C-alpha positions, 0 to 999 in steps of 0.5 A: 503525204509522200508518193509511194512511187519507189517508196520504201513503204515498210520501213516508213510505216514501221518508223511512223508507228514507232514515232507515234508510239514514242510521242504518245508515250512521252506525253502520257507518261508525263500526264498519267494520273497517280492515285493517293489517299485523300486528306480533305473532304466535305466532312473533314476540313484541314486547319489553315492555309496561307492566303494572298488575295491576288489575281494572276495578273496582280502583284503587291508591287502594283501601283496603285495597289487595289484588291478586289472584294469580289475576288476575296469573297469567291476565294473564301467561299472556295477555301471554306469548303476545305479549311477552318482558317486562313493566314494573312501576311499584311493588313494593307487592302484587307479591311473587308476580310474579317466580314467575309471570313465571318460570312463563310465561317472561317477563322483568321490568323492575321499578320502585320508586315514588318520591314525596315521602314518604321513608319510602314511597320507602325501603320501595319501594327496599328491596323493589326491591333484595331482589326483584332479588337474589332473582330474577336469572334473571327481573329483567332491569333495575330502574327507580328512580322513574317521572316523579317529576321531572315530578311535582316530588316529588323533586329531581334530587340526591335522585333521583341518590342513590337511583339510586346506592344501588340500583346499589351493591346490585344486579347488574342495569342500573339506570335512571330513567323520565321524559318525555323533556324532563325528562331534558334539564332534569335532566342530573345524572341521566344519569351515574347510570344505566346506560341512559336510559328516556324516555317518548314520548307524542305525544298528551300533548306540549305540541304534540300530534302527529296520527297521521300525524306522531306516528311522525316525532316519536318518531324525531326525539326518539330520534335526538336522545337517541341522539346526545346520550347515547351511548354509553349506550343509550336505551330508549323506556320508554313509547309508545302512543296512546289508543283513546278520549277527547277530541281534543287539537289534531290528536291524535285517540284511536281504536282504529284510530289506536292500532293504526296508531301501535303497529304503525308504531312496532314496525316502526320500532323493530325496524328501528332496533334500539331497546329499547322498552316499550309502554304499556300491556298492559290498559286501566285505568279507574281512571286516568280519575279523574285523566286524564279518559276518555282515561287509561283507554284506552291498553291493548292489551287492554281492562279485560275482557282482550279483544283490542282488535285493536291488534297483529294483525288487522282493527281497528274503532273501535266493534266493538259497533256492531250493539248501538247500531244495534239501540238506534237501531232501537228509537228509530226505530220508537218515534218513528214509533209515537209520532208516530201518523197523519200527514196531511201530506206535511211530517209524512210526511217529517219524522217518519222523519228525526226518528227517524233523527236521534234514533237517531244522536244519542242513541246517540252520547251513550250511547256517549260517556257509557259511555266518559267517566263516572267517578263517580256524579255523572257517570252521573247527569248523563248520565242527565239529559241522556238524559231531556231528549233523550227528552222533546224527541224526544217533544215534536217527534214529537207536534207534527207532527200533530193528535192525540186521546186520550193523544197529545193529552194528552201533547202538551199537557203537554209543550207547557205545559212546553216553555219549562222544558225548553228552559231546562234544556237551555240550562242544561246547555249553559252549564255544559258550555261553561264547563267546556270554556272554563276546565277543558278538559284532561280533558273530552270534547266532549258535542256529541251531547247537544245536537244534537237539542234544538238542531235541534228548537227552532231549527225550532220555537221555544217561549215561554220562561218567564224572561228568564234564558234571555238570560243562558244564551244569552250564556254559551253564545255567548260561550264558542264562540270561546274554546274554539275558540282553546284547542283549536286550529282543527284540532280537529274535535271542538272545531269540532263542539262549536262548531257545535252551540252555534251552533245552540243559541244560535240556538234560544234566541234564536228562543225569546226572540223568540217570547216577545216576540211 
């Protein structure tokens, strides 16, 4: 800890207390539990949940494709405590599922995966028919295809022929599942099925609904379908809300919002006598590869089969916030130690607040990287941005005082290369801005990765080594308005990204001016 000789003690203590208060408030504010009415208990089981039996290290694209019977056994034992049935999407690798469902007292809605390959589709349909006929006590209904019309892998007449083939060979009710708009676009499918299975996901709508309007949207669509297709029943075959991921217009993923939606939906559905299936039982990390971070976090339980608090009990958006608080505490103390002896009131005030800012922003970037990183390249990118933030923190902490010894040598090296450091940060900001302007659908907003560098170099410009900084400044600045336009002015995450980039543009511009001086 810094010496108290010639030390502005009171300002330093005040700033330390303020920084610690901000640090604790930030992480507790993200993680504080919210109490909501329960909808599931030992005496009240919910209707159905989507189930794909992959461990967090597995994917349907794995070769060879191999599911683990012991995993399915444990999963069904857990799901049987909350649900009456489960819904599946494919027949491949699930031969053991009917016996396991029987063992745990669960019903099955089994599905055949229909795609553009007729050989694969026929194989799935034949397995579907065989399983339904072999397990009439367990299989309550069968689903011929999931969102195949949405993916444009089959035509309406082709799908209707497959449905009629299955109907002619099984005794259970037969349906097809797709996003609700595609039932309206393909009216020839409705006469072929025994009941309609529609997907209602307010987050993914072309006009996304915020959490407060989402349930009303579901109710309106369900009423339209109930009236239009009567007397056939309409099952809501997928509905839910993501617990992690990027905001879409006003639709904000979070654990609390997922719990609000699911609990509110179940109450509404059971009050109205609707048949429903929730998506999904367990988080599926493999879906992030095609849907971005949000695709992996629709589960009622996480990928480790831990309860996310969606159905019952208090729910927290960040239940492991104490971990990030402890990480932040280490960063805070390390900043004070690195800064060394402070001799001015300015340094005494700024150093602890710098440590608190770094502890919050670096921790937030670490959490975002944990949620969003899917491939080795993305983990490497996250690590590089983390390293840049740590170098900026060291440079800023050392710049507050005159030092001797190793601190002075470290500062001299960082000061010598500060322009290149800012150039690297500007390049990263430009790359991420271009991604969010031209390919934003599945990308999260990495605001936390730029906040510390933007503020540090806004307050302390450095001499940049190359005029290319001007180009980076232009790219970042030019992207701010288009990305806001694409995301909508009610998207708080987009506004956060825009404001951080305004700071970054200002920091780059000030450094360009400093170079001219």
